ZAPA-700481 format. One record per residue: residue number from 1; residue in one letter; chain; x, y, z of N, C-alpha, C, O, CB in turn. Coordinates in pm, whole numbers, padded with zeros to 5 digits, always signed. Glycine has a CB too. Example, Ala and Ser with C-alpha at 12.3 -4.5 7.8 and 13.67 -1.06 7.14 Angstrom:
> pos/code/unit/nxx/nyy/nzz/caxx/cayy/cazz/cxx/cyy/czz/oxx/oyy/ozz/cbxx/cbyy/cbzz
> 1/A/A/+01319/-00569/+00780/+01230/-00450/+00780/+01320/-00330/+00780/+01424/-00332/+00846/+01131/-00447/+00905
> 2/S/A/+01285/-00225/+00708/+01367/-00106/+00714/+01290/+00003/+00787/+01341/+00114/+00804/+01408/-00060/+00572
! end
This chain:
> pos/code/unit/nxx/nyy/nzz/caxx/cayy/cazz/cxx/cyy/czz/oxx/oyy/ozz/cbxx/cbyy/cbzz
> 1/M/A/+03952/+01743/-00375/+03882/+01697/-00257/+03732/+01695/-00277/+03664/+01611/-00217/+03918/+01784/-00141
> 2/T/A/+03678/+01783/-00357/+03534/+01783/-00377/+03489/+01668/-00466/+03370/+01639/-00474/+03489/+01915/-00437
> 3/R/A/+03583/+01604/-00534/+03546/+01493/-00622/+03505/+01369/-00544/+03420/+01294/-00591/+03662/+01460/-00714
> 4/R/A/+03563/+01345/-00428/+03534/+01222/-00354/+03387/+01211/-00314/+03327/+01105/-00337/+03620/+01214/-00230
> 5/P/A/+03325/+01313/-00257/+03182/+01298/-00226/+03098/+01275/-00352/+03003/+01197/-00349/+03131/+01421/-00153
> 6/V/A/+03132/+01341/-00460/+03058/+01320/-00585/+03081/+01178/-00635/+02987/+01112/-00680/+03101/+01423/-00693
> 7/A/A/+03204/+01131/-00628/+03235/+00996/-00672/+03161/+00893/-00587/+03109/+00795/-00640/+03387/+00970/-00666
> 8/R/A/+03154/+00915/-00457/+03080/+00823/-00369/+02933/+00823/-00404/+02870/+00717/-00408/+03099/+00862/-00222
> 9/W/A/+02878/+00940/-00430/+02735/+00948/-00466/+02710/+00875/-00597/+02612/+00801/-00609/+02690/+01096/-00477
> 10/L/A/+02797/+00894/-00695/+02781/+00826/-00823/+02793/+00674/-00807/+02719/+00599/-00870/+02884/+00877/-00924
> 11/L/A/+02886/+00630/-00724/+02902/+00487/-00699/+02776/+00431/-00632/+02729/+00324/-00670/+03025/+00461/-00611
> 12/A/A/+02722/+00501/-00535/+02599/+00456/-00468/+02482/+00450/-00566/+02404/+00355/-00564/+02564/+00550/-00350
> 13/A/A/+02470/+00550/-00651/+02363/+00550/-00751/+02379/+00434/-00849/+02281/+00370/-00886/+02361/+00684/-00828
> 14/A/A/+02503/+00407/-00889/+02528/+00295/-00980/+02493/+00162/-00914/+02435/+00074/-00977/+02674/+00294/-01027
> 15/L/A/+02529/+00147/-00787/+02495/+00024/-00716/+02344/+00008/-00703/+02293/-00103/-00718/+02560/+00024/-00577
> 16/C/A/+02274/+00116/-00677/+02127/+00110/-00671/+02071/+00061/-00805/+01980/-00022/-00808/+02067/+00249/-00635
> 17/A/A/+02125/+00112/-00912/+02075/+00073/-01044/+02104/-00075/-01072/+02021/-00144/-01130/+02138/+00160/-01152
> 18/V/A/+02221/-00123/-01031/+02257/-00261/-01055/+02175/-00355/-00967/+02123/-00455/-01016/+02406/-00282/-01030
> 19/V/A/+02164/-00324/-00840/+02092/-00411/-00748/+01943/-00412/-00782/+01879/-00516/-00772/+02113/-00366/-00602
> 20/G/A/+01888/-00301/-00822/+01751/-00296/-00869/+01650/-00265/-00762/+01550/-00198/-00791/+01716/-00423/-00931
> 21/H/A/+01670/-00310/-00640/+01570/-00285/-00538/+01623/-00202/-00423/+01545/-00160/-00338/+01516/-00414/-00486
> 22/A/A/+01750/-00177/-00418/+01804/-00093/-00312/+01796/+00052/-00354/+01797/+00084/-00473/+01948/-00133/-00278
> 23/C/A/+01787/+00138/-00256/+01788/+00280/-00287/+01838/+00357/-00167/+01853/+00301/-00059/+01648/+00330/-00329
> 24/A/A/+01864/+00485/-00186/+01929/+00566/-00084/+01850/+00577/+00045/+01910/+00586/+00152/+01953/+00703/-00138
> 25/D/A/+01716/+00576/+00039/+01638/+00591/+00162/+01620/+00459/+00237/+01552/+00455/+00340/+01502/+00649/+00129
> 26/G/A/+01681/+00352/+00188/+01674/+00224/+00257/+01550/+00143/+00224/+01536/+00031/+00273/+01680/+00246/+00402
> 27/H/A/+01460/+00197/+00143/+01339/+00125/+00105/+01356/+00066/-00033/+01409/+00131/-00122/+01217/+00218/+00109
> 28/P/A/+01312/-00057/-00051/+01329/-00118/-00183/+01239/-00054/-00287/+01130/-00005/-00256/+01301/-00266/-00175
> 29/R/A/+01284/-00056/-00408/+01205/-00012/-00524/+01155/-00139/-00592/+01233/-00213/-00652/+01291/+00078/-00624
> 30/L/A/+01026/-00163/-00582/+00972/-00289/-00629/+00885/-00278/-00754/+00848/-00381/-00810/+00892/-00351/-00522
> 31/V/A/+00853/-00158/-00799/+00766/-00142/-00915/+00828/-00216/-01034/+00944/-00196/-01069/+00744/+00009/-00949
> 32/G/A/+00745/-00304/-01094/+00790/-00385/-01206/+00837/-00523/-01165/+00846/-00612/-01250/+00899/-00315/-01279
> 33/R/A/+00868/-00543/-01040/+00916/-00674/-00992/+00800/-00765/-00959/+00690/-00720/-00928/+01005/-00657/-00869
> 34/I/A/+00825/-00894/-00965/+00727/-00994/-00925/+00761/-01038/-00783/+00875/-01073/-00752/+00725/-01116/-01023
> 35/V/A/+00659/-01034/-00696/+00676/-01072/-00555/+00567/-01172/-00516/+00463/-01174/-00581/+00672/-00946/-00463
> 36/P/A/+00586/-01253/-00414/+00714/-01280/-00349/+00806/-01359/-00442/+00762/-01410/-00545/+00692/-01356/-00219
> 37/P/A/+00932/-01368/-00406/+00992/-01326/-00281/+01018/-01176/-00278/+01029/-01110/-00382/+01122/-01401/-00258
> 38/Y/A/+01027/-01124/-00156/+01060/-00984/-00133/+01210/-00975/-00105/+01273/-01075/-00072/+00976/-00925/-00015
> 39/P/A/+01267/-00856/-00117/+01409/-00841/-00083/+01434/-00883/+00063/+01345/-00877/+00147/+01455/-00693/-00106
> 40/D/A/+01556/-00925/+00090/+01593/-00967/+00226/+01555/-00860/+00327/+01581/-00742/+00307/+01745/-00997/+00234
> 41/G/A/+01494/-00904/+00436/+01455/-00814/+00544/+01318/-00751/+00525/+01274/-00673/+00610/+01556/-00706/+00556
> 42/F/A/+01249/-00783/+00418/+01117/-00727/+00391/+01016/-00838/+00367/+01052/-00947/+00321/+01121/-00631/+00270
> 43/R/A/+00891/-00810/+00397/+00782/-00904/+00369/+00652/-00825/+00367/+00650/-00705/+00397/+00776/-01019/+00476
> 44/S/A/+00545/-00891/+00332/+00413/-00830/+00336/+00331/-00902/+00441/+00317/-01024/+00438/+00343/-00836/+00197
> 45/N/A/+00276/-00824/+00536/+00196/-00883/+00644/+00046/-00868/+00620/-00033/-00940/+00681/+00232/-00819/+00775
> 46/T/A/+00006/-00777/+00532/-00136/-00749/+00512/-00160/-00722/+00364/-00079/-00657/+00298/-00184/-00629/+00598
> 47/G/A/-00271/-00772/+00314/-00305/-00744/+00177/-00453/-00770/+00153/-00521/-00832/+00234/-00221/-00828/+00083
> 48/S/A/-00500/-00720/+00040/-00640/-00738/+00007/-00656/-00742/-00144/-00588/-00670/-00217/-00726/-00625/+00067
> 49/C/A/-00746/-00828/-00190/-00778/-00835/-00332/-00859/-00712/-00373/-00939/-00659/-00296/-00857/-00964/-00365
> 50/V/A/-00835/-00668/-00494/-00912/-00560/-00553/-00960/-00611/-00689/-00881/-00626/-00782/-00827/-00426/-00567
> 51/G/A/-01088/-00638/-00697/-01143/-00694/-00820/-01155/-00592/-00931/-01164/-00472/-00909/-01277/-00753/-00793
> 52/I/A/-01154/-00645/-01054/-01175/-00560/-01171/-01304/-00598/-01243/-01335/-00542/-01348/-01054/-00570/-01268
> 53/G/A/-01377/-00693/-01188/-01502/-00741/-01246/-01556/-00853/-01159/-01506/-00877/-01049/-01482/-00790/-01391
> 54/S/A/-01659/-00922/-01208/-01722/-01026/-01127/-01686/-01166/-01171/-01728/-01263/-01107/-01870/-01009/-01130
> 55/G/A/-01610/-01181/-01278/-01566/-01313/-01322/-01467/-01373/-01226/-01398/-01301/-01154/-01506/-01305/-01461
> 56/I/A/-01459/-01506/-01224/-01372/-01574/-01129/-01226/-01529/-01142/-01156/-01519/-01041/-01380/-01724/-01150
> 57/D/A/-01181/-01501/-01263/-01043/-01455/-01282/-01027/-01305/-01260/-00916/-01253/-01270/-00995/-01491/-01421
> 58/E/A/-01136/-01235/-01232/-01130/-01090/-01212/-01142/-01049/-01065/-01112/-00935/-01029/-01241/-01023/-01290
> 59/L/A/-01184/-01142/-00978/-01211/-01109/-00838/-01086/-01066/-00762/-01094/-00984/-00670/-01273/-01226/-00768
> 60/C/A/-00972/-01121/-00800/-00848/-01085/-00731/-00740/-01053/-00834/-00624/-01092/-00818/-00802/-01201/-00638
> 61/A/A/-00779/-00981/-00939/-00685/-00948/-01047/-00580/-00847/-01002/-00469/-00845/-01054/-00761/-00894/-01167
> 62/R/A/-00616/-00763/-00906/-00523/-00664/-00850/-00525/-00678/-00699/-00615/-00740/-00642/-00560/-00519/-00893
> 63/S/A/-00426/-00620/-00636/-00422/-00624/-00490/-00354/-00500/-00435/-00282/-00428/-00504/-00349/-00751/-00442
> 64/I/A/-00379/-00478/-00308/-00309/-00376/-00230/-00246/-00451/-00113/-00314/-00528/-00045/-00407/-00259/-00180
> 65/A/A/-00118/-00430/-00091/-00048/-00499/+00017/+00046/-00403/+00088/+00086/-00300/+00034/+00030/-00621/-00038
> 66/T/A/+00080/-00441/+00210/+00180/-00364/+00283/+00318/-00421/+00254/+00332/-00540/+00222/+00151/-00365/+00436
> 67/L/A/+00419/-00337/+00263/+00558/-00382/+00264/+00611/-00348/+00401/+00612/-00232/+00442/+00644/-00316/+00148
> 68/D/A/+00655/-00451/+00473/+00697/-00436/+00612/+00844/-00471/+00625/+00895/-00560/+00557/+00612/-00525/+00705
> 69/D/A/+00913/-00398/+00715/+01056/-00423/+00734/+01077/-00530/+00842/+00981/-00587/+00893/+01129/-00293/+00773
> 70/A/A/+01201/-00555/+00874/+01237/-00661/+00969/+01182/-00635/+01110/+01170/-00729/+01188/+01386/-00676/+00975
> 71/E/A/+01150/-00510/+01143/+01093/-00476/+01274/+00940/-00471/+01269/+00878/-00420/+01362/+01147/-00342/+01322
> 72/D/A/+00880/-00523/+01162/+00735/-00524/+01141/+00674/-00385/+01129/+00556/-00366/+01157/+00667/-00596/+01255
> 73/R/A/+00754/-00288/+01087/+00701/-00155/+01057/+00659/-00153/+00911/+00735/-00194/+00824/+00807/-00043/+01087
> 74/T/A/+00539/-00105/+00885/+00494/-00091/+00748/+00556/+00035/+00690/+00546/+00143/+00748/+00338/-00086/+00738
> 75/I/A/+00622/+00019/+00576/+00694/+00133/+00517/+00636/+00177/+00384/+00655/+00291/+00343/+00841/+00097/+00499
> 76/Q/A/+00564/+00086/+00315/+00505/+00120/+00186/+00374/+00046/+00168/+00349/-00057/+00230/+00603/+00087/+00070
> 77/L/A/+00291/+00101/+00082/+00175/+00030/+00030/+00207/-00004/-00114/+00255/+00080/-00190/+00042/+00115/+00042
> 78/L/A/+00181/-00128/-00151/+00209/-00175/-00286/+00080/-00202/-00361/-00013/-00260/-00305/+00297/-00301/-00283
> 79/A/A/+00074/-00161/-00484/-00033/-00200/-00575/+00026/-00306/-00665/+00141/-00296/-00708/-00090/-00075/-00659
> 80/A/A/-00053/-00410/-00694/+00003/-00519/-00773/-00104/-00583/-00861/-00224/-00569/-00837/+00066/-00624/-00682
> 81/Q/A/-00057/-00652/-00964/-00143/-00723/-01056/-00107/-00872/-01049/+00010/-00909/-01048/-00128/-00668/-01203
> 82/F/A/-00211/-00956/-01042/-00189/-01101/-01036/-00117/-01149/-01160/-00151/-01110/-01272/-00323/-01175/-01020
> 83/V/A/-00015/-01234/-01140/+00063/-01288/-01251/+00036/-01439/-01264/-00006/-01485/-01370/+00214/-01262/-01229
> 84/D/A/+00061/-01514/-01157/+00041/-01658/-01159/+00052/-01712/-01017/+00063/-01636/-00921/+00142/-01728/-01253
> 85/R/A/+00051/-01844/-01006/+00068/-01911/-00878/+00188/-02004/-00886/+00216/-02065/-00990/-00060/-01988/-00837
> 86/V/A/+00257/-02014/-00774/+00358/-02117/-00758/+00309/-02199/-00640/+00319/-02156/-00525/+00504/-02056/-00734
> 87/G/A/+00257/-02317/-00668/+00190/-02396/-00565/+00065/-02321/-00522/-00018/-02284/-00605/+00284/-02422/-00444
> 88/D/A/+00052/-02301/-00392/-00064/-02227/-00340/-00038/-02077/-00326/-00127/-02003/-00286/-00103/-02283/-00205
> 89/E/A/+00082/-02033/-00360/+00120/-01893/-00337/+00105/-01810/-00463/+00166/-01839/-00566/+00263/-01885/-00287
> 90/P/A/+00022/-01704/-00456/+00009/-01616/-00573/+00135/-01532/-00592/+00206/-01501/-00496/-00114/-01525/-00559
> 91/R/A/+00161/-01495/-00715/+00270/-01405/-00751/+00208/-01280/-00810/+00111/-01286/-00886/+00371/-01473/-00852
> 92/W/A/+00267/-01166/-00775/+00213/-01036/-00813/+00321/-00952/-00877/+00436/-00954/-00833/+00154/-00964/-00693
> 93/R/A/+00286/-00878/-00982/+00376/-00777/-01039/+00339/-00643/-00975/+00226/-00596/-00989/+00366/-00772/-01198
> 94/V/A/+00435/-00584/-00907/+00411/-00455/-00840/+00396/-00348/-00947/+00484/-00332/-01033/+00527/-00420/-00741
> 95/T/A/+00284/-00275/-00942/+00255/-00173/-01042/+00273/-00031/-00988/+00284/+00064/-01065/+00115/-00190/-01093
> 96/D/A/+00275/-00017/-00855/+00294/+00116/-00795/+00323/+00098/-00647/+00296/-00007/-00589/+00168/+00207/-00817
> 97/S/A/+00378/+00201/-00588/+00398/+00202/-00443/+00390/+00345/-00393/+00423/+00440/-00464/+00535/+00139/-00405
> 98/V/A/+00344/+00358/-00270/+00342/+00488/-00204/+00395/+00468/-00063/+00377/+00362/-00004/+00196/+00550/-00201
> 99/P/A/+00462/+00570/-00008/+00507/+00558/+00130/+00388/+00540/+00223/+00283/+00601/+00203/+00589/+00682/+00171
> 100/Y/A/+00405/+00458/+00324/+00301/+00441/+00424/+00290/+00572/+00501/+00393/+00628/+00541/+00331/+00320/+00520
> 101/P/A/+00170/+00623/+00522/+00157/+00754/+00586/+00196/+00752/+00734/+00177/+00652/+00803/+00014/+00805/+00571
> 102/A/A/+00250/+00864/+00779/+00280/+00879/+00921/+00148/+00895/+00996/+00062/+00973/+00956/+00376/+01002/+00947
> 103/L/A/+00134/+00822/+01104/+00009/+00823/+01179/+00024/+00897/+01310/+00130/+00897/+01373/-00039/+00681/+01205
> 104/R/A/-00084/+00960/+01350/-00092/+01026/+01480/-00161/+00933/+01579/-00211/+00827/+01541/-00167/+01163/+01469
> 105/R/A/-00164/+00973/+01702/-00229/+00893/+01807/-00373/+00860/+01765/-00445/+00947/+01716/-00227/+00969/+01943
> 106/D/A/-00414/+00737/+01784/-00548/+00685/+01757/-00581/+00674/+01609/-00695/+00641/+01575/-00649/+00772/+01823
> 107/E/A/-00488/+00701/+01519/-00515/+00686/+01377/-00475/+00547/+01329/-00379/+00487/+01379/-00442/+00794/+01296
> 108/L/A/-00551/+00498/+01232/-00523/+00370/+01167/-00535/+00388/+01018/-00599/+00482/+00970/-00620/+00259/+01218
> 109/V/A/-00473/+00298/+00944/-00492/+00294/+00800/-00592/+00184/+00769/-00571/+00068/+00806/-00356/+00271/+00724
> 110/A/A/-00700/+00221/+00702/-00803/+00125/+00661/-00776/+00085/+00517/-00766/+00169/+00428/-00947/+00186/+00676
> 111/I/A/-00764/-00045/+00495/-00737/-00099/+00362/-00856/-00185/+00320/-00891/-00281/+00389/-00604/-00183/+00360
> 112/A/A/-00916/-00150/+00208/-01023/-00230/+00145/-01152/-00234/+00225/-01236/-00321/+00202/-00975/-00370/+00124
> 113/T/A/-01170/-00142/+00319/-01293/-00140/+00398/-01359/-00002/+00393/-01423/+00041/+00489/-01264/-00178/+00544
> 114/C/A/-01342/+00067/+00281/-01389/+00205/+00271/-01493/+00222/+00160/-01512/+00137/+00074/-01271/+00297/+00246
> 115/Q/A/-01558/+00337/+00168/-01648/+00383/+00063/-01593/+00514/+00009/-01535/+00594/+00083/-01795/+00400/+00116
> 116/R/A/-01613/+00534/-00120/-01581/+00663/-00181/-01710/+00715/-00241/-01774/+00648/-00321/-01467/+00652/-00290
> 117/N/A/-01748/+00836/-00200/-01874/+00897/-00245/-01993/+00804/-00219/-02084/+00794/-00301/-01866/+00932/-00395
> 118/G/A/-01989/+00735/-00104/-02100/+00651/-00061/-02107/+00512/-00122/-02203/+00440/-00099/-02225/+00719/-00090
> 119/V/A/-02007/+00473/-00201/-02006/+00342/-00267/-01886/+00262/-00216/-01773/+00311/-00216/-02001/+00358/-00422
> 120/D/A/-01911/+00137/-00172/-01801/+00051/-00129/-01697/+00039/-00239/-01730/+00021/-00356/-01854/-00089/-00090
> 121/D/A/-01569/+00051/-00199/-01460/+00044/-00296/-01339/-00020/-00230/-01271/+00044/-00150/-01425/+00184/-00352
> 122/T/A/-01312/-00147/-00263/-01198/-00217/-00203/-01064/-00160/-00248/-00961/-00197/-00193/-01204/-00364/-00237
> 123/G/A/-01065/-00071/-00345/-00942/-00008/-00391/-00904/+00118/-00316/-00806/+00184/-00352/-00954/+00024/-00535
> 124/V/A/-00979/+00152/-00212/-00951/+00274/-00136/-00877/+00241/-00007/-00908/+00144/+00063/-01083/+00350/-00103
> 125/V/A/-00777/+00323/+00023/-00699/+00315/+00147/-00702/+00454/+00208/-00681/+00553/+00139/-00550/+00265/+00121
> 126/A/A/-00729/+00461/+00340/-00740/+00593/+00403/-00700/+00587/+00549/-00703/+00481/+00613/-00883/+00647/+00391
> 127/I/A/-00663/+00703/+00601/-00639/+00717/+00745/-00772/+00750/+00811/-00846/+00837/+00766/-00531/+00829/+00776
> 128/I/A/-00802/+00678/+00920/-00919/+00709/+01002/-00874/+00736/+01144/-00770/+00685/+01187/-01025/+00594/+00997
> 129/D/A/-00952/+00815/+01217/-00920/+00850/+01356/-01016/+00774/+01447/-01133/+00811/+01458/-00930/+01005/+01379
> 130/T/A/-00967/+00670/+01511/-01051/+00589/+01599/-01070/+00652/+01736/-01149/+00603/+01817/-00992/+00451/+01615
> 131/G/A/-00997/+00760/+01763/-01007/+00826/+01893/-01099/+00948/+01892/-01112/+01016/+01994/-00871/+00868/+01937
> 132/A/A/-01163/+00975/+01779/-01254/+01090/+01770/-01372/+01069/+01865/-01408/+00956/+01896/-01304/+01110/+01624
> 133/D/A/-01431/+01178/+01912/-01545/+01170/+02002/-01654/+01083/+01941/-01697/+01106/+01828/-01600/+01310/+02033
> 134/G/A/-01699/+00984/+02016/-01808/+00896/+01974/-01770/+00794/+01869/-01857/+00723/+01819/-01918/+00977/+01923
> 135/A/A/-01642/+00784/+01834/-01600/+00694/+01727/-01638/+00549/+01755/-01675/+00476/+01663/-01450/+00704/+01707
> 136/S/A/-01629/+00507/+01880/-01657/+00366/+01910/-01802/+00328/+01884/-01834/+00210/+01871/-01623/+00336/+02055
> 137/E/A/-01890/+00426/+01875/-02032/+00399/+01850/-02071/+00410/+01703/-02182/+00374/+01666/-02116/+00495/+01930
> 138/L/A/-01980/+00457/+01620/-02011/+00478/+01479/-01978/+00354/+01396/-01877/+00289/+01418/-01934/+00597/+01425
> 139/D/A/-02065/+00323/+01300/-02040/+00212/+01209/-01933/+00248/+01105/-01860/+00162/+01057/-02169/+00171/+01138
> 140/M/A/-01925/+00378/+01071/-01828/+00425/+00973/-01760/+00550/+01026/-01821/+00631/+01097/-01895/+00452/+00837
> 141/L/A/-01634/+00565/+00990/-01557/+00683/+01030/-01509/+00757/+00906/-01472/+00694/+00806/-01437/+00642/+01120
> 142/P/A/-01509/+00890/+00912/-01458/+00965/+00797/-01307/+00953/+00787/-01237/+00940/+00887/-01499/+01114/+00808
> 143/A/A/-01258/+00958/+00665/-01113/+00962/+00644/-01062/+01097/+00690/-01131/+01198/+00680/-01076/+00935/+00495
> 144/V/A/-00940/+01097/+00740/-00876/+01222/+00783/-00739/+01234/+00716/-00664/+01136/+00711/-00862/+01227/+00938
> 145/R/A/-00707/+01351/+00667/-00576/+01389/+00618/-00527/+01322/+00491/-00458/+01387/+00412/-00480/+01364/+00721
> 146/W/A/-00559/+01193/+00466/-00494/+01122/+00356/-00582/+01007/+00307/-00637/+00931/+00387/-00356/+01069/+00399
> 147/A/A/-00594/+00996/+00176/-00665/+00882/+00115/-00614/+00864/-00028/-00584/+00961/-00097/-00821/+00905/+00117
> 148/V/A/-00605/+00738/-00070/-00569/+00703/-00207/-00665/+00594/-00254/-00730/+00526/-00174/-00419/+00657/-00218
> 149/R/A/-00672/+00578/-00387/-00746/+00464/-00441/-00662/+00403/-00552/-00587/+00472/-00621/-00887/+00507/-00495
> 150/L/A/-00676/+00274/-00566/-00607/+00202/-00672/-00688/+00213/-00799/-00802/+00168/-00805/-00583/+00055/-00633
> 151/D/A/-00630/+00274/-00901/-00694/+00280/-01031/-00682/+00141/-01094/-00572/+00097/-01127/-00629/+00392/-01124
> 152/R/A/-00793/+00074/-01108/-00792/-00064/-01155/-00740/-00078/-01299/-00686/-00182/-01335/-00932/-00122/-01146
> 153/R/A/-00755/+00024/-01379/-00710/+00018/-01518/-00559/+00031/-01527/-00495/-00047/-01598/-00777/+00128/-01600
> 154/T/A/-00501/+00128/-01457/-00358/+00156/-01469/-00272/+00086/-01364/-00152/+00069/-01383/-00334/+00302/-01461
> 155/G/A/-00335/+00046/-01253/-00258/-00014/-01144/-00182/+00087/-01061/-00092/+00051/-00986/-00161/-00113/-01200
> 156/R/A/-00217/+00214/-01072/-00149/+00322/-00998/-00237/+00372/-00886/-00360/+00368/-00895/-00111/+00438/-01092
> 157/F/A/-00173/+00420/-00780/-00245/+00485/-00671/-00273/+00630/-00711/-00186/+00699/-00764/-00164/+00479/-00538
> 158/L/A/-00394/+00675/-00686/-00433/+00813/-00711/-00480/+00874/-00581/-00554/+00811/-00505/-00544/+00822/-00820
> 159/R/A/-00438/+00997/-00553/-00486/+01067/-00434/-00632/+01100/-00453/-00675/+01135/-00563/-00404/+01197/-00408
> 160/V/A/-00709/+01087/-00346/-00850/+01127/-00347/-00875/+01216/-00227/-00806/+01203/-00126/-00945/+01002/-00346
> 161/P/A/-00972/+01306/-00236/-00999/+01392/-00122/-01051/+01309/-00004/-01148/+01234/-00019/-01103/+01502/-00160
> 162/P/A/-00988/+01320/+00112/-01037/+01245/+00228/-01184/+01274/+00258/-01254/+01188/+00313/-00951/+01278/+00350
> 163/S/A/-01230/+01393/+00224/-01370/+01428/+00252/-01468/+01341/+00174/-01587/+01336/+00208/-01395/+01574/+00218
> 164/S/A/-01422/+01271/+00069/-01509/+01184/-00010/-01507/+01039/+00038/-01572/+00953/-00020/-01470/+01190/-00156
> 165/V/A/-01431/+01013/+00145/-01409/+00875/+00190/-01455/+00857/+00335/-01434/+00942/+00421/-01262/+00837/+00176
> 166/R/A/-01517/+00742/+00357/-01544/+00697/+00493/-01521/+00547/+00495/-01537/+00479/+00394/-01690/+00734/+00541
> 167/C/A/-01483/+00496/+00612/-01442/+00355/+00622/-01518/+00288/+00735/-01554/+00351/+00835/-01289/+00343/+00645
> 168/Y/A/-01541/+00158/+00717/-01609/+00081/+00820/-01524/+00081/+00946/-01402/+00063/+00941/-01636/-00063/+00773
> 169/N/A/-01590/+00102/+01058/-01524/+00106/+01188/-01523/-00036/+01243/-01619/-00080/+01307/-01595/+00205/+01286
> 170/E/A/-01417/-00107/+01219/-01408/-00246/+01261/-01403/-00260/+01413/-01416/-00371/+01465/-01287/-00312/+01200
> 171/G/A/-01383/-00150/+01483/-01382/-00153/+01629/-01509/-00101/+01691/-01513/-00076/+01812/-01267/-00074/+01679
> 172/S/A/-01614/-00083/+01611/-01739/-00030/+01667/-01801/-00131/+01762/-01766/-00249/+01760/-01839/+00006/+01553
> 173/S/A/-01893/-00085/+01844/-01952/-00168/+01949/-02054/-00266/+01894/-02102/-00350/+01970/-02017/-00081/+02054
> 174/E/A/-02089/-00261/+01767/-02189/-00355/+01713/-02128/-00484/+01672/-02199/-00573/+01625/-02260/-00296/+01596
! end
């Protein structure tokens, strides 16, 4: 009797390996895949270029994008490298992914609008608190609880101390 649950688990793991993008938590595994297209029921609603230099072919060599489910909930952040175009649509090879952070009331995730150690860095993603006292009057808000940056060389997300990050307050009164 104890073999059946183990057999079911092994069958599920084998199916995940065969399908390639399915997994036990219901989120696709996209690292190494070229997107779009995304797996059925998923799409990207937001993204930003992350340059690796100032040359025309370097301005959007990498990107950070959201992976959203059928209910428009963002479930992952994807790091990707430009591969080619099909018509007007760019194709990206996913190089890393991280779970989208759980947000508290008045928190937002800022993508590509942050500074790290006082320097603008489109590769930084952080949680900001728009409900903090006086936040609506500030041009920049400090990151709270969580921040990552895209390592342009490796294409991987690296954790960074939120205390080193601040992001433009796109909702400020100016």
